[in-house]
N, C-alpha and C positions, 0 to 999 in steps of 0.2 A: 237109542232106547228104541223100536219100532211103534207102526202105531197099535197101540193097546183098547182102545172104543172105539172103532170101527160101526157100528153102530150106536147111539143112546138108548137106542126103548131094547128091548129083549123081549116083555110080554110074563119074562116066567115073575116075577110078580104079583102078577092077577089076581091071584089065589090069594094075596097079602100076606105073604113071605116076602123075606129077602134073600140073600144069600150074603153070610159071613164073609174074610175074607181068605176064613177055613177051608170056603169051597162048601161049609153047611150051612144050610135053610131054617129059617125061625120068621118068624112073628113078627111083624112091622111095627105091633105097640107092645117087644120084650123091651124088657126094664136092659137088654145089654142097648136094642137098639135106642131109643129114648136118654137111656149114653150118651150115646158118638153119634147120634143126630143133632145132642143140644152144641158140643162141640166143634157140632159142622156149621151152625147157630152163632158158636160166642164169635167162633174164627168172623162167621159175614159181618157183624157189628164191629169187629176191629178196620176192615174194612173200610168198614163206613165212616172210622172215627179219621182213617184217612186220607180219604176223601176230604174231609170239613178242610174250610181254608183254613192254614194261620197253622197247623202244627205243625213246630218246630221238627229240623232234618235230625234234633238227635234221636228224640220222642217218637217216630214214622220210622228209622232203625228198629232202636226197639222193636215197635211195637209188630213192624215182617219179619222179626226172629223169634219174634212168641205163635208171628205165624204158623210162622212152618214146625214148632214148638205144637201148634194143636193140632194141625198136619198129622202131623206121629200120636200123637194124648190120640189123634180120631182112630190113626191104626192100629194104633195097641189097643185098641175099645171093641175095635170091631178079629179081632185073631184075638181067640180064650186066649191067654199065653205067650204071647207077645208081651217084650220087652224092648219103648222104646224111649222113653222120656227115663232119666234118667238122675240120678241127685245133681248131678251138676246142672241143669236142667231148673231141678227148683231154689241149688245158690247161687245161683247170679239173679234168677227174678229178686229175691231176699239181698244181694250186692245193690240193686239198678231200688230197691224201694228204698232198702238206706242214703242213695245219693237221692234221690227225689223228693224223699220227708223231709231229707236236714236240712230244704231249702223255704224248705212252709213253720208258720209259726203254728204250735204247736194250737191242735182245736181242744175251745173252748164247751164248746153250742152244734148240737148238730145242726146238720150242709143238708136241701134242700138237692134233690138230682137236679137241677143248673149250672148258672153261667157258664155263659155260651157258650154257640152250635156244638163246637170240639166237648167241651167238656158234656158236657147234654150228648152225650152219642159216647162218648167216654162212660159217662155212670149206665146208659141203657146198656154195652154189653157186657161194663162191670156186673148187672142184674141173671139176664145172661151166662157167666158163669162161674157163678154162686149157683144155680138151678142144672147147672150141666153140671156139677160141685153135687151138689141135692141129690141127684140125677145117679148120678159118680155110687156113691156113697150106696141106694137103695138097693143097686145091682150089687155090689160086694159084700151087703147082706145075706145074698143069693147061688154068687159063683164068685171064684175067685176072681178080684180084682188088687192088683200088684200097688202098695197102698203109697208108693210116690204118684199115680195118679191124680191120687186124689190130695196130696202134697201139694205136689202142680197146679190147682185146679185152687185149694185155700190162696199160696201164694198169690199167683195172679187174679184173683181179684181182691185182692188189700194193693197192689199194683196199682192196678189197673183206679182206683177209690183216689190213692197220693198220685195220679197222674191227670182227673177228671179236676182234683184241686189245681194241681200249675199250667193246666189247661186254662181253666176260668181266670185264675191269676193276667194270665200269662196277654190276655186280648183283652183282659179290662172293663172283663166283665164285672167275675171279682166273684166269691164263694152269697151264695145267696142263704144265709142264717133261716134253718128251721125258729120260728116266733111260739111260744110254747102261750107267752097273756096276747089274744088280735084274737081285734075281729069278728061275726063271724057270717057269712052269706046274709046280706040284707037285712045286718041292723049296725 
């Protein structure tokens, strides 16, 4: 592959528009741009998880695969009518979800997004994926979006929740349970 980006700035977006993968232009604040932009943000957040110390090699490999799939999903959302994420990708997420979840005790309480650095980063990535899902659903209400895109994001957020639990337990921090009956600040 040759040089695809010879210049980083093009000045074509100075008017508030951006180019889609099919060559058409749309507003930088469009639902489509919000959806694929948040997928990109989620991908970056997963990179932040991978940068944390102590992420086990199997989880690092899984998250790297997810990053590639999120790049594909961003491309799919950037090119109207394009299909890159497949049902097999969703099935693979479900298999990984089942694999990691079977190692965990059942949840009887809500947990807080904490539990050590890697786990907290994973929770943050999970919430960004949830936002990407909401924005992709919003886009699907006004423009065609493949159901696989929404399903992929939904399963990925579930997987990130389970991985956050695994990471919290793995680094010795443990999960932080939400306490319904707690003291309020100042009292």
